[in-house]
N, C-alpha and C positions, 0 to 999 in steps of 0.2 A: 762280714763282708756281703754286700749286695749280691744277689744272683744276676748272672748275664742274661740277656735277652730284652725283649719288649718290656717296658714299664707296665706293670699291672695298675691299671687305672681304678681306683675305688669307685664303687658304685654310687656311693653318696660320701660327700665330704661335707661335714657340718661347718656352717658359717656363722658369723655373729647373729644372722636373723634366724637361725635355725631352720633354714630351707636347704635342699640340696644344691650345692654350686653347679654340679654338671646340668642338671635339668634347667637351672635358671639361665645358664649359658645357651643351652639349645633354644629355649623359648625367646630369648633376646635376638638370637640370630635369625629365627624365623620371622619374628615381626619386623626386623629390619630389612629382610628380603621383600617382604610385602610392602613395607613402607617406601623403601627405594625403588621398588619396581623391577627387582631382578628378573621377575617374570614379565615379558613384553605383553602377553596376552592379558594379563591382570590389569596393567596400567591402561591398556587401550580401552577395556571394557569401564574403566572408572571415567575416561573421558565421554564416552557415549551416553553414560546415564544422565538424563535430565532431571534437575530438581523439581518436585511436585509444585512448589511456590512459583517456579519460572514458567512452568506449563500453563498455570492458570492465568499468570499475567499475560502471556502470549496470546491466548485464546480470548481474553477480556479486550485486549488492544484490537484484535481481529474483528470481534463483534461490533466494537464501537466504531471502527472504520466503515463496516458494512452498514449500520444503522445511519451514520452521517451521511453516507452517501445516498441511500434510499430516501432520507428525509429531503435532502437536497432535490433530488429528481422529483420527488412528490410535490415540493414546493413550487418546482417550476412549472410541472404539469397542472397543478392548482392554480397557479397565476394565469396559464393559458387558458384553462377552463373558466375561470372567473372572468376573464376578458369577454368570453362569448355569452355571458348571462347578461340580459338586458337590465335596466335599472330598477331597483327595488327587489332584485332576486339575489340569492346568495349561491354559490357553487358548493356542493356536497362532495368531497373528494372519495368518501367511502363509496356513496352510490353513483359517482361519477356522473352527476347531472344538476341541473340548475333548479333550486327550489324556490318557488315563488309563494308570496302570501296568497290566501285564498281570494282576498278581495281584488288583488291585482290581477291574478289569473283569470278570475271570473269576469273581471271588468273588460278584459281584453275581449274574451268571447261575447260579452253582452254587446259590444259595439257592431257586431255582424249584423246585417239586414237593417242597418240605420243609414239615414242620409243627413249631411250636414247643412244646417241652415245658418248663414253668417250673420254677424252682428250687423243690425242696420236699424233705421226708423222707418216707419210706414204709416199709412192712415187707416186707423181701425175703426169700424162701423160704417154707417152709411148714412146720408141725408137724404130725406124723402123729396121727390121732384114736386109732388103736389100734396097740399094739405087743405083738410077742410076748415071752415071757419072755427071749429072747436079745435083749439090748439092740444091735440093729443099726440105725444111723442111715443114712439116705439122704442122698446128697451135697447135696441141697436143704434139709436140716436143720442147725440150727434157724432159725425165723423170726427175723430180727434187723432192727433199725432202721438205715437208711442214709440220708445226705443227699448230694444231687446239685445242682451248679449248673446253671442253665438252658442248654439245647442245642436244636439242630434235628436232626431225623431225617428221613430220606428218607419221603415218604408210602408209597411202594410198593417193592416189591424192585426191584434194577436190572435192566433190561430187556436182551434181546439187542440191540436197536437202539442202546441208549445204550452198551453195552460195545463195539459195532462201532466207534463214533467212537474210543475209546480205542486199538483196534487199529490203525485207519487212521493215527492220530498217532504210532504206533509207541511208545507208552508202555505198552502191554500186549500180553501174548501171547494167542494164540488159545486158547479152550476146546477141550476134546475135542468131536469131532463125534458124531452118532448112530451106534451100532454095534448092529445087530439081533442079532449074535451074542454080544454081552456084556450079560447082564441089568442090570449097573450102568450101562451107557451106552446102554440101549436108548431112554430118554426124554430123552436131551440135546437142547436146542432149538438149539444153534449150527448154522447153516447149514441148519436145517430150514424148509422153505417155509412161509409163513405164521405164522411164529413170533417176529416182531420185536418184539411186545408182550408176550410171555411173559418170565418171569424167566429170565435167564442163569443156567445150571447148569453142571455138569460143570467147575467151576474150583476151583482149591485155594485155601488161605489167603493164600499170598503174591500170587496173581493178584488176589483180592478187595482185599488191602491197597494193591497198586499201583494199581488203579483209583481207590480213594478218594484216594489221594494226588495222582494225576493231577487229580482235582476239587477239590483244596484241601481235602478232607475227611478222615475217617478211620474206622476200623470202630469200633462202638460198644463199650463195655465191657458186661461181664454186667449190672451194675447199672443202666446207662443203658437196655439193651434192655428189661429186665424192667419198668422204671419206665415206659417208653413203651407197654408191652403191657398193664399191668394197672392204673396210676394208683395212686392212695393208698388205694384199698378193697380191696386184696388179693383181686382177683376171679380166680376160676380161668381163666378165658377172656377174652379181650380185650373181647368184647361183653357180658359178664358170666357169669350161671350158664347151665348146659346147659339148653336148652329141652326135653330129652328127644326121643327119637327120632332121626331124621337131622338132621344139622346142616349138610348141603351147601348150604343157604342162607346160611351164615356162613363157612364154610372149606372149601377143598379137602383132603379126606383119605381114608383108607380107610374106608368105611362099615361099619355092623355087619353087612351082608351080603358083606363082603370085596370090594366094587368098589372098586378103587384109583383115586384122582382122582375121586371121586364118580362112577364110570362112565367116565370119560375115558380112565383108564389113563395119565395124564400131568398136566401143568400146564395152568393156565388163564391167559389174559392177566391181568396184574396189575389191581388195583383193581375187579375185576367182582363181589367179594363186599362191597358197601358195608354191608350190616347188620352185618358182623363187624368194624366199625372199633373200634378201641381209644378210650379216653376222650379222647386228644388228637387223634384223626383219622387215626391210622395205619392202613393197610390191610394185609391179609394177614399180620398178625404171628401168626396160627395157620395152619398148613397151606400148601399150595402147595409151598414148599421150605424145608427147614433154612436158618438163616443163620449164617454165621460171625461170631464176635465176637473182640474183641481179647485176651481173658484166655486164659491158659494153663489147663488143667484141674488143679485140686487138689480131692481129695475131701474135704478138711478145711478148705476155705476158709471156709466159714460158720461152723464152730465156733471157727475162729481169729480172726474178724473181731469187733472190739469193736462194741457197739450204739452208734449215733451216729457211726459214721466217715463222714467226709465224702469223697466221690468214691473209693470203694474200687476196687481193680483188682489183678489177678494176672498180671504180666507175665514174660515169659522169652523166650529165643531158642532157635534150634536145633530139633532134630525133637521137642520135647516136645508132647505132646497138646493141642489146642485146643478149646475148647467151641463147640458149636453149638447154637442154640435155635430154638423155635417149631414145630418138626415139619413134616412135608412131605405130599405126595400118597400116600406109602406108609405113613403113620402112622395108627394107630388114634385113637380119641377120647382115650384117656388120654395119647397120645403128643404132643398139641398144646395141652397146658396152658402157661399163662404161667410157670410156675415151675420146669418139668422142665428138666434138663441133660442133655446128651449130650456124649460125648468121642470124637474122632476125630483120626488123624494129620493134620498140616497139609499134607501133600502128596495127600491122598485128593480124587480128582475123580470125582464120582458125580452122576447125574441128580437126586438128591434134595437137593442142597445149592446154594444161592445165597448172596445177601447184600444188604445195604443200608448205607448210610453214615451218619455224623452229623457235625455242625459244632458245634464248641464256640461259645458266646457271650461267654464270658469267658477272658481269656489264662491259661493254666496253664503251670506249669513243666513242661519235658520230662522225662518219666519215663526212667530208665534201663533199657534193656533188653538 
């Protein structure tokens, strides 16, 4: 007979798998509770846990959205900035400014201090009123009609201060300095105290051409220089006719009493004689210093040039003589006329010669030299 009372549960009951049945039952019950969520706190925790792959995906989408928004905003800002840049320049969004090529930026600056000379035709040279029995023509004869494109010309002669910038940039060589023992160099303005705004002199043709090239300009042709000085009415002086008596109020020259430089025995600061302006506003086209031009000297050039020639010029290379125009502080009244031509060697450096530059407004084919 079986004893009364509670059943004695065996601690282990072997099954077919060789494991304790009781222990297996307890393990299954526990796994079921966890799986079915008999405990509410465990189920809530499982719901709040985010899988790492899902987290990284969310962060990547957010970053992509921020990047797209920033790129769109920068694109709009760049478009607005680019609209403010002038032609030939590009907008840099990183530096937030317009970047222009050196030539464009420098060219804009180089146009300062220049006056515009419009395209037109004029009568170049002069015909003598009286001629002796020997038909000897001057090199500025005969008067002939030439036509020019529009161009810009420096309002004044190049100053010592302006030329010094080119020397510091190592694009130009130094002019000769003042030498009291040499009468040709006694009036040189280079390194002379207080002469920064005087015209640079004691430079040769090659030095003048190098400076103009550094400024993205060039030396004027004879035709351009004369047109800028006298206009279309063939005036003998830039301001018109000679008023009679001294003209020191119009130009720096050797007056009738032999006082060179109107008594100063040297140059004046550029632009001080405003009544002597040319029809286009260029100053000091007569007196102060002679000015180098691009042309080589040819005594028969005017007689060989056909009337109506457009943009004439007489170019050469080597040691051929060059033309200087305008007269200087050592010249008499007859030597500062707008039509007079003078010839010197290109390597001559004297206190009486300076220069100014021009800039074409139309693109021309390069001339062979």
